[in-house]
N, C-alpha and C positions, 0 to 999 in steps of 0.2 A: 576901638573904644576910646573915649575921651573922658577923663575924670571931671566931675562937676565941682570938686573942691580939692585943695592941695593935700589933705590928710586922709582921704578916703581909701578904700581898698584898691580901687583901680589906679589911683595916683601912686600908691605904694608899689603895686605890681610894675607899673611903667618905670618907676625910678630904679627898681631892682633889676628888671629883666630887659627893659627897653621895648621897642615896638615889636609886635608879633601877635601870635594867637594867644588869647587869654583862656578860652575853653571852647569845646565842641559839645553841642547838645544833640542827643538822640531821643526821639519820641519812641516810647515802648507801650505795648498793650497792657502789661502787668508788671508794674515797677517793683513790687515786692518779690515776685518770682525772679526777675532779673537781678535784683540785689543778692538774693540767695545764690543764684547761679554764679555770679561774679565772685562772691566770697569763696565759694567752693573751688573756683579756679585759681584762687590765691590773690585776687585783687583786693586793695585796701579801700573798702567802701566807707565813706565818711558818714557815720550815723547808723542807728539801728532801724529807724523809721524815716520814710520820706517826709519832707516838710512842704507846707503850702508855699508855692512860688508865684511868679508872675503869670499873667494870662490864664488864670484858673487851672493851674497845673500842680501836680505833686512833683517834687524834685528831690534828687539826691545826687551827690557828687562822688566821683572815684578819684582818689588821691593821685596826683601826677607822678609820684615816685613809683607807682605800680603801672603806669601807662606811658613810659618813655618821655616823661616831662610835660604831658598835655593833660590839663584838667578836663575830665569828662563829666558831663551832666546827663543824667537820665531824667526824662520827664514823661508824665502821663496826665492826660486830661482828667480833671475831677468831674465825675458824673453825678 
Protein backbone atom coordinates (compact mmCIF):
# COMPACT_ATOMS: atom_id res chain seq x y z
CA UNK A 1 0.00 0.00 0.00
CA UNK A 2 1.04 3.56 -0.58
CA UNK A 3 -0.37 6.59 1.18
CA UNK A 4 -2.05 9.29 -0.87
CA UNK A 5 -1.09 11.95 1.70
CA UNK A 6 1.48 12.45 4.44
CA UNK A 7 -0.92 12.44 7.40
CA UNK A 8 -3.39 9.69 6.51
CA UNK A 9 -3.76 6.35 8.32
CA UNK A 10 -1.62 4.46 5.80
CA UNK A 11 1.20 7.02 6.08
CA UNK A 12 1.06 6.77 9.87
CA UNK A 13 1.14 2.97 9.71
CA UNK A 14 4.18 3.01 7.40
CA UNK A 15 5.99 5.58 9.56
CA UNK A 16 5.40 3.50 12.69
CA UNK A 17 5.77 -0.06 11.35
CA UNK A 18 7.65 0.24 8.07
CA UNK A 19 6.88 -1.89 5.05
CA UNK A 20 4.88 -5.06 5.52
CA UNK A 21 1.35 -6.40 5.68
CA UNK A 22 -1.27 -3.84 6.72
CA UNK A 23 -4.18 -6.28 6.96
CA UNK A 24 -5.66 -9.48 5.60
CA UNK A 25 -9.31 -9.69 4.52
CA UNK A 26 -11.53 -12.75 4.60
CA UNK A 27 -14.89 -12.94 2.87
CA UNK A 28 -17.54 -14.62 5.03
CA UNK A 29 -21.12 -15.74 4.42
CA UNK A 30 -22.57 -14.36 7.69
CA UNK A 31 -20.48 -11.54 9.17
CA UNK A 32 -22.57 -11.14 12.34
CA UNK A 33 -22.30 -14.85 13.10
CA UNK A 34 -18.52 -14.74 12.59
CA UNK A 35 -18.25 -11.66 14.83
CA UNK A 36 -20.11 -13.50 17.58
CA UNK A 37 -18.01 -16.65 17.16
CA UNK A 38 -14.73 -14.74 17.28
CA UNK A 39 -15.80 -12.78 20.38
CA UNK A 40 -16.70 -16.07 22.09
CA UNK A 41 -13.22 -17.37 21.21
CA UNK A 42 -11.65 -14.34 22.92
CA UNK A 43 -10.76 -12.18 19.92
CA UNK A 44 -11.12 -8.40 20.17
CA UNK A 45 -13.59 -7.49 17.43
CA UNK A 46 -13.64 -3.74 16.74
CA UNK A 47 -17.26 -2.65 16.91
CA UNK A 48 -20.59 -4.20 17.69
CA UNK A 49 -21.98 -3.94 14.16
CA UNK A 50 -20.37 -4.21 10.73
CA UNK A 51 -19.92 -0.99 8.74
CA UNK A 52 -20.41 -0.32 5.04
CA UNK A 53 -17.04 -0.67 3.35
CA UNK A 54 -15.66 -0.63 -0.17
CA UNK A 55 -17.05 -2.66 -3.06
CA UNK A 56 -20.57 -3.02 -1.61
CA UNK A 57 -19.40 -5.00 1.43
CA UNK A 58 -20.12 -5.07 5.14
CA UNK A 59 -16.81 -4.95 7.01
CA UNK A 60 -15.51 -5.36 10.54
CA UNK A 61 -11.96 -5.60 11.86
CA UNK A 62 -10.31 -7.81 14.48
CA UNK A 63 -7.72 -5.99 16.59
CA UNK A 64 -4.10 -7.01 15.84
CA UNK A 65 -3.37 -7.47 19.54
CA UNK A 66 -5.56 -10.57 19.46
CA UNK A 67 -4.21 -11.91 16.14
CA UNK A 68 -0.43 -11.93 16.62
CA UNK A 69 -0.03 -8.40 15.23
CA UNK A 70 -2.02 -8.71 11.98
CA UNK A 71 -5.14 -6.62 11.46
CA UNK A 72 -7.90 -8.93 10.18
CA UNK A 73 -10.87 -7.72 8.14
CA UNK A 74 -14.05 -9.72 7.73
CA UNK A 75 -16.22 -8.76 4.77
CA UNK A 76 -19.59 -9.85 3.42
CA UNK A 77 -21.30 -8.75 0.24
CA UNK A 78 -24.32 -6.52 0.87
CA UNK A 79 -27.32 -8.10 -0.83
